[in-house]
C-alpha atoms as a printed R data frame, in Angstrom:
    type eleno elety resid chain resno      x       y      z
1   ATOM     1    CA   MET     A     1 32.439 -65.085 28.684
2   ATOM     2    CA   ASN     A     2 30.814 -67.129 25.900
3   ATOM     3    CA   SER     A     3 31.704 -66.796 22.223
4   ATOM     4    CA   LEU     A     4 28.544 -64.832 21.377
5   ATOM     5    CA   SER     A     5 29.334 -62.287 24.094
6   ATOM     6    CA   ARG     A     6 32.830 -61.878 22.681
7   ATOM     7    CA   VAL     A     7 31.410 -61.386 19.209
8   ATOM     8    CA   THR     A     8 28.927 -58.858 20.608
9   ATOM     9    CA   LEU     A     9 31.635 -56.760 22.264
10  ATOM    10    CA   ALA     A    10 33.874 -56.901 19.196
11  ATOM    11    CA   LEU     A    11 31.006 -55.891 16.926
12  ATOM    12    CA   LEU     A    12 29.900 -52.963 19.070
13  ATOM    13    CA   GLY     A    13 33.473 -51.819 19.563
14  ATOM    14    CA   SER     A    14 34.199 -51.801 15.857
15  ATOM    15    CA   LEU     A    15 30.978 -49.983 14.976
16  ATOM    16    CA   SER     A    16 30.948 -47.301 17.680
17  ATOM    17    CA   VAL     A    17 30.999 -43.726 16.465
18  ATOM    18    CA   ALA     A    18 33.079 -41.267 18.461
19  ATOM    19    CA   PRO     A    19 32.312 -37.538 18.711
20  ATOM    20    CA   ALA     A    20 34.464 -35.489 16.348
21  ATOM    21    CA   ALA     A    21 35.965 -32.211 17.498
22  ATOM    22    CA   ILE     A    22 35.762 -29.523 14.832
23  ATOM    23    CA   VAL     A    23 38.921 -27.468 14.491
24  ATOM    24    CA   LEU     A    24 38.077 -23.769 14.702
25  ATOM    25    CA   VAL     A    25 40.362 -20.981 13.564
26  ATOM    26    CA   ASN     A    26 41.504 -18.768 16.449
27  ATOM    27    CA   PRO     A    27 39.138 -20.231 19.095
28  ATOM    28    CA   SER     A    28 40.754 -18.279 21.953
29  ATOM    29    CA   PHE     A    29 41.292 -15.039 20.008
30  ATOM    30    CA   GLU     A    30 45.081 -15.110 20.424
31  ATOM    31    CA   SER     A    31 45.909 -14.628 16.730
32  ATOM    32    CA   ALA     A    32 47.209 -11.180 15.795
33  ATOM    33    CA   ASP     A    33 48.483 -10.139 19.228
34  ATOM    34    CA   ILE     A    34 47.145  -6.637 19.801
35  ATOM    35    CA   GLY     A    35 49.778  -5.639 22.377
36  ATOM    36    CA   ASN     A    36 48.772  -2.576 24.367
37  ATOM    37    CA   GLY     A    37 45.083  -1.858 24.801
38  ATOM    38    CA   GLY     A    38 42.525  -3.290 22.394
39  ATOM    39    CA   ALA     A    39 41.461  -3.114 18.792
40  ATOM    40    CA   LEU     A    40 38.049  -2.511 17.236
41  ATOM    41    CA   LEU     A    41 37.897  -4.834 14.249
42  ATOM    42    CA   ASN     A    42 35.503  -5.965 11.561
43  ATOM    43    CA   GLY     A    43 35.665  -9.439 13.079
44  ATOM    44    CA   ALA     A    44 38.757 -11.212 14.415
45  ATOM    45    CA   THR     A    45 41.044 -13.690 12.652
46  ATOM    46    CA   GLY     A    46 38.859 -16.662 11.681
47  ATOM    47    CA   TRP     A    47 35.675 -14.819 12.719
48  ATOM    48    CA   PRO     A    48 35.147 -12.395  9.847
49  ATOM    49    CA   ALA     A    49 31.683 -10.919 10.351
50  ATOM    50    CA   GLY     A    50 30.640  -8.016 12.544
51  ATOM    51    CA   ALA     A    51 32.379  -5.333 14.587
52  ATOM    52    CA   THR     A    52 34.274  -6.833 17.533
53  ATOM    53    CA   TYR     A    53 36.623  -5.487 20.176
54  ATOM    54    CA   LEU     A    54 39.676  -7.671 20.786
55  ATOM    55    CA   VAL     A    55 40.752  -7.190 24.411
56  ATOM    56    CA   ASP     A    56 44.283  -7.600 25.774
57  ATOM    57    CA   ASN     A    57 43.669  -8.534 29.401
58  ATOM    58    CA   ASN     A    58 47.181  -7.575 30.544
59  ATOM    59    CA   THR     A    59 46.790  -3.902 29.698
60  ATOM    60    CA   THR     A    60 43.035  -3.262 29.930
61  ATOM    61    CA   GLN     A    61 42.083  -5.552 32.810
62  ATOM    62    CA   ASN     A    62 40.602  -2.774 34.953
63  ATOM    63    CA   GLN     A    63 38.493  -1.541 32.035
64  ATOM    64    CA   TRP     A    64 37.099  -4.888 30.900
65  ATOM    65    CA   PHE     A    65 37.400  -7.635 33.555
66  ATOM    66    CA   ASN     A    66 38.205  -8.052 37.231
67  ATOM    67    CA   GLU     A    67 39.972 -11.372 36.685
68  ATOM    68    CA   ALA     A    68 42.208 -13.072 34.139
69  ATOM    69    CA   VAL     A    69 40.732 -14.311 30.883
70  ATOM    70    CA   PRO     A    70 40.133 -18.102 30.935
71  ATOM    71    CA   ASP     A    71 42.488 -19.017 28.085
72  ATOM    72    CA   GLY     A    72 45.628 -17.183 26.978
73  ATOM    73    CA   GLN     A    73 46.012 -13.417 27.174
74  ATOM    74    CA   GLN     A    74 43.167 -12.107 25.038
75  ATOM    75    CA   ALA     A    75 39.379 -12.301 24.851
76  ATOM    76    CA   LEU     A    76 36.809 -10.862 22.493
77  ATOM    77    CA   SER     A    77 34.005  -8.403 23.218
78  ATOM    78    CA   LEU     A    78 31.041  -8.700 20.868
79  ATOM    79    CA   ALA     A    79 30.815  -4.893 20.949
80  ATOM    80    CA   GLY     A    80 27.115  -4.869 20.143
81  ATOM    81    CA   SER     A    81 27.559  -6.926 16.988
82  ATOM    82    CA   TYR     A    82 28.343 -10.546 16.006
83  ATOM    83    CA   ILE     A    83 30.991 -12.961 14.749
84  ATOM    84    CA   THR     A    84 30.659 -16.099 12.618
85  ATOM    85    CA   GLN     A    85 32.769 -19.046 11.530
86  ATOM    86    CA   GLN     A    86 31.977 -21.595  8.842
87  ATOM    87    CA   LEU     A    87 32.104 -25.234 10.010
88  ATOM    88    CA   ASN     A    88 34.215 -27.650  7.989
89  ATOM    89    CA   ASP     A    89 34.680 -31.413  8.209
90  ATOM    90    CA   ASN     A    90 38.087 -32.018  9.801
91  ATOM    91    CA   VAL     A    91 38.788 -35.140  7.764
92  ATOM    92    CA   THR     A    92 37.667 -34.150  4.280
93  ATOM    93    CA   GLY     A    93 37.863 -30.369  4.637
94  ATOM    94    CA   ALA     A    94 34.405 -30.142  3.066
95  ATOM    95    CA   VAL     A    95 31.935 -27.529  4.234
96  ATOM    96    CA   MET     A    96 29.301 -28.978  6.584
97  ATOM    97    CA   THR     A    97 25.792 -28.735  5.173
98  ATOM    98    CA   THR     A    98 22.251 -29.028  6.511
99  ATOM    99    CA   THR     A    99 21.261 -32.183  4.622
100 ATOM   100    CA   VAL     A   100 21.119 -34.468  7.697
101 ATOM   101    CA   ALA     A   101 20.333 -33.809 11.359
102 ATOM   102    CA   GLN     A   102 23.505 -32.964 13.234
103 ATOM   103    CA   GLN     A   103 24.009 -32.258 16.941
104 ATOM   104    CA   PHE     A   104 26.793 -29.907 17.930
105 ATOM   105    CA   ASP     A   105 28.144 -29.591 21.483
106 ATOM   106    CA   ILE     A   106 29.509 -26.072 21.948
107 ATOM   107    CA   SER     A   107 31.696 -24.878 24.830
108 ATOM   108    CA   PHE     A   108 32.934 -21.388 25.712
109 ATOM   109    CA   PHE     A   109 33.395 -18.882 28.532
110 ATOM   110    CA   ALA     A   110 31.458 -15.625 28.814
111 ATOM   111    CA   ALA     A   111 32.038 -12.411 30.775
112 ATOM   112    CA   ARG     A   112 30.138  -9.302 31.733
113 ATOM   113    CA   ARG     A   113 32.147  -6.136 31.195
114 ATOM   114    CA   ALA     A   114 33.491  -4.323 34.253
115 ATOM   115    CA   GLY     A   115 31.439  -1.250 35.091
116 ATOM   116    CA   ALA     A   116 28.164  -2.875 34.023
117 ATOM   117    CA   THR     A   117 25.318  -2.096 36.405
118 ATOM   118    CA   GLY     A   118 21.690  -2.919 37.105
119 ATOM   119    CA   SER     A   119 18.986  -3.972 34.696
120 ATOM   120    CA   GLY     A   120 20.942  -2.814 31.663
121 ATOM   121    CA   SER     A   121 22.815  -6.123 31.632
122 ATOM   122    CA   GLY     A   122 22.393  -7.437 28.123
123 ATOM   123    CA   THR     A   123 22.087 -10.765 26.384
124 ATOM   124    CA   PHE     A   124 23.955 -12.647 23.701
125 ATOM   125    CA   THR     A   125 22.864 -15.550 21.528
126 ATOM   126    CA   VAL     A   126 24.715 -18.610 20.235
127 ATOM   127    CA   LEU     A   127 23.341 -19.774 16.884
128 ATOM   128    CA   LEU     A   128 23.760 -22.325 14.143
129 ATOM   129    CA   GLN     A   129 22.845 -20.588 10.896
130 ATOM   130    CA   ALA     A   130 22.459 -21.719  7.296
131 ATOM   131    CA   TYR     A   131 24.403 -19.773  4.658
132 ATOM   132    CA   ASN     A   132 24.557 -20.005  0.883
133 ATOM   133    CA   GLY     A   133 28.134 -18.943  0.323
134 ATOM   134    CA   ASN     A   134 28.254 -15.660  2.215
135 ATOM   135    CA   THR     A   135 24.503 -15.050  2.078
136 ATOM   136    CA   TYR     A   136 22.444 -15.671  5.211
137 ATOM   137    CA   VAL     A   137 19.580 -18.144  4.625
138 ATOM   138    CA   GLY     A   138 18.046 -18.818  8.058
139 ATOM   139    CA   ASN     A   139 18.487 -19.951 11.663
140 ATOM   140    CA   LEU     A   140 18.862 -23.659 12.383
141 ATOM   141    CA   ALA     A   141 19.025 -23.523 16.190
142 ATOM   142    CA   SER     A   142 19.828 -20.956 18.859
143 ATOM   143    CA   GLN     A   143 20.095 -20.266 22.584
144 ATOM   144    CA   MET     A   144 20.023 -16.853 24.277
145 ATOM   145    CA   PHE     A   145 22.004 -16.084 27.431
146 ATOM   146    CA   TYR     A   146 21.379 -13.305 29.929
147 ATOM   147    CA   LEU     A   147 24.563 -12.010 31.523
148 ATOM   148    CA   GLY     A   148 22.870 -11.143 34.800
149 ATOM   149    CA   VAL     A   149 19.714 -12.659 36.278
150 ATOM   150    CA   ASN     A   150 16.287 -12.385 34.676
151 ATOM   151    CA   ASP     A   151 14.031 -14.991 36.289
152 ATOM   152    CA   SER     A   152 10.932 -13.784 34.455
153 ATOM   153    CA   ASN     A   153 12.224 -15.020 31.090
154 ATOM   154    CA   GLY     A   154 11.852 -18.791 30.828
155 ATOM   155    CA   THR     A   155 13.701 -19.309 27.549
156 ATOM   156    CA   THR     A   156 16.921 -17.451 28.363
157 ATOM   157    CA   ILE     A   157 19.724 -19.037 30.378
158 ATOM   158    CA   ASP     A   158 20.760 -16.752 33.255
159 ATOM   159    CA   LEU     A   159 24.515 -16.617 33.910
160 ATOM   160    CA   GLY     A   160 24.225 -14.442 37.035
161 ATOM   161    CA   LEU     A   161 27.501 -12.632 36.381
162 ATOM   162    CA   GLY     A   162 28.570  -9.556 38.273
163 ATOM   163    CA   ALA     A   163 30.458  -6.740 36.572
164 ATOM   164    CA   GLY     A   164 33.862  -7.897 35.391
165 ATOM   165    CA   GLU     A   165 33.217 -11.591 36.096
166 ATOM   166    CA   TRP     A   166 33.917 -14.581 33.865
167 ATOM   167    CA   SER     A   167 31.622 -17.597 33.882
168 ATOM   168    CA   ASP     A   168 32.706 -21.185 34.358
169 ATOM   169    CA   GLN     A   169 32.877 -23.138 31.107
170 ATOM   170    CA   ILE     A   170 29.452 -23.132 29.438
171 ATOM   171    CA   ASN     A   171 28.402 -26.316 27.616
172 ATOM   172    CA   LEU     A   172 25.560 -26.097 25.125
173 ATOM   173    CA   SER     A   173 24.021 -28.613 22.697
174 ATOM   174    CA   LEU     A   174 22.333 -27.376 19.510
175 ATOM   175    CA   THR     A   175 20.899 -29.538 16.733
176 ATOM   176    CA   ALA     A   176 20.667 -28.542 13.085
177 ATOM   177    CA   PRO     A   177 17.447 -30.278 11.898
178 ATOM   178    CA   ALA     A   178 17.466 -32.533  8.866
179 ATOM   179    CA   ASN     A   179 16.612 -30.846  5.561
180 ATOM   180    CA   LEU     A   180 15.904 -27.425  7.058
181 ATOM   181    CA   PHE     A   181 17.436 -25.081  4.449
182 ATOM   182    CA   ALA     A   182 18.851 -28.282  2.924
183 ATOM   183    CA   GLY     A   183 22.233 -28.192  1.225
184 ATOM   184    CA   ASN     A   184 23.403 -24.871  2.679
185 ATOM   185    CA   ASN     A   185 26.577 -24.572  4.718
186 ATOM   186    CA   ILE     A   186 26.488 -24.291  8.523
187 ATOM   187    CA   ARG     A   187 28.040 -21.439 10.518
188 ATOM   188    CA   LEU     A   188 28.535 -20.938 14.231
189 ATOM   189    CA   VAL     A   189 27.489 -17.445 15.359
190 ATOM   190    CA   PHE     A   190 27.884 -15.419 18.554
191 ATOM   191    CA   ALA     A   191 25.668 -12.339 18.502
192 ATOM   192    CA   ALA     A   192 25.153  -9.530 21.031
193 ATOM   193    CA   ASN     A   193 21.570  -8.543 21.796
194 ATOM   194    CA   ALA     A   194 19.920  -5.424 23.174
195 ATOM   195    CA   PRO     A   195 19.334  -5.511 26.960
196 ATOM   196    CA   PHE     A   196 16.035  -6.326 28.600
197 ATOM   197    CA   GLY     A   197 16.398  -3.221 30.737
198 ATOM   198    CA   SER     A   198 17.922   0.180 30.040
199 ATOM   199    CA   GLY     A   199 21.555   0.992 29.308
200 ATOM   200    CA   ALA     A   200 24.174  -0.260 26.880
201 ATOM   201    CA   GLY     A   201 23.759  -3.926 27.788
202 ATOM   202    CA   ASN     A   202 24.395  -5.106 24.245
203 ATOM   203    CA   LEU     A   203 27.991  -3.894 24.647
204 ATOM   204    CA   GLU     A   204 28.693  -5.994 27.728
205 ATOM   205    CA   ALA     A   205 29.221  -9.578 26.492
206 ATOM   206    CA   SER     A   206 32.704 -11.025 25.958
207 ATOM   207    CA   ILE     A   207 33.650 -14.599 25.042
208 ATOM   208    CA   ASP     A   208 36.753 -16.772 25.115
209 ATOM   209    CA   SER     A   209 37.987 -20.321 24.434
210 ATOM   210    CA   VAL     A   210 35.334 -21.568 22.009
211 ATOM   211    CA   GLY     A   211 35.107 -25.286 21.214
212 ATOM   212    CA   ILE     A   212 32.650 -27.294 19.122
213 ATOM   213    CA   THR     A   213 32.173 -31.046 18.697
214 ATOM   214    CA   LEU     A   214 29.982 -32.918 16.220
215 ATOM   215    CA   ILE     A   215 27.952 -35.685 17.897
216 ATOM   216    CA   PRO     A   216 27.180 -38.128 15.082
217 ATOM   217    CA   GLU     A   217 23.918 -40.002 14.728
218 ATOM   218    CA   PRO     A   218 24.141 -43.833 14.906
219 ATOM   219    CA   SER     A   219 25.529 -44.920 11.559
220 ATOM   220    CA   VAL     A   220 23.845 -47.264  9.134
221 ATOM   221    CA   ALA     A   221 26.625 -49.748  9.821
222 ATOM   222    CA   LEU     A   222 25.969 -49.620 13.561
223 ATOM   223    CA   LEU     A   223 22.219 -50.130 13.118
224 ATOM   224    CA   GLY     A   224 22.833 -53.017 10.738
225 ATOM   225    CA   GLY     A   225 25.273 -54.547 13.197
226 ATOM   226    CA   LEU     A   226 22.728 -54.406 15.989
227 ATOM   227    CA   GLY     A   227 20.225 -56.130 13.705
228 ATOM   228    CA   LEU     A   228 22.775 -58.870 12.986
229 ATOM   229    CA   LEU     A   229 23.367 -59.263 16.698
230 ATOM   230    CA   GLY     A   230 19.630 -59.770 17.289
231 ATOM   231    CA   LEU     A   231 19.544 -62.398 14.533
232 ATOM   232    CA   LEU     A   232 22.468 -64.286 16.093
233 ATOM   233    CA   ARG     A   233 20.721 -64.320 19.464
234 ATOM   234    CA   ARG     A   234 17.513 -65.652 17.910
235 ATOM   235    CA   ARG     A   235 19.382 -68.500 16.229
236 ATOM   236    CA   ARG     A   236 20.812 -69.561 19.580
């Protein structure tokens, strides 16, 4: 390996930017053990907005799911409403804002409630939203999921879940565009939607084991380093 190649590898290694996992509060909904049965709450610990039903799988398994929850003992039903959590920088603790374009990779598991039947299977949506303090400003990016199968809708991801089933881990990328609602803080949202068909489909969606990672754009230092590398090659 020649000296320029060594310099190249050292430069790229020093300037690489790794994805940064964002620490969420109560990502698997295990805080505040509910013991027997479940609890209808105005949000769960760390997820303050909306009416949610915290499910203890050990005692209500036949009512909610036909299999164990993916992570821990408890999961959360959206109960026809929504939950949110503000995103903070793990290093500085500062609230993340919408000033620059940011890609977020989101992972979670989803379930369709036991006893759900037919076309009443509902949808839920994962969103990045802009907030000014606690005031909603607008949607940055979103993706809707259909718990069952709805091939006629090209924009919704079909999970194809039967009643009481949990999905495999779902991995989703959403990007908050640069300067859209600039300067407002970013929140992650899970929201239940009304069904495409009849029935109480908006009560069917449950989630568990949420994770989110910030995928940084190439830094100014990295771009400058690549320019320096090109200059070195030209001089040879």
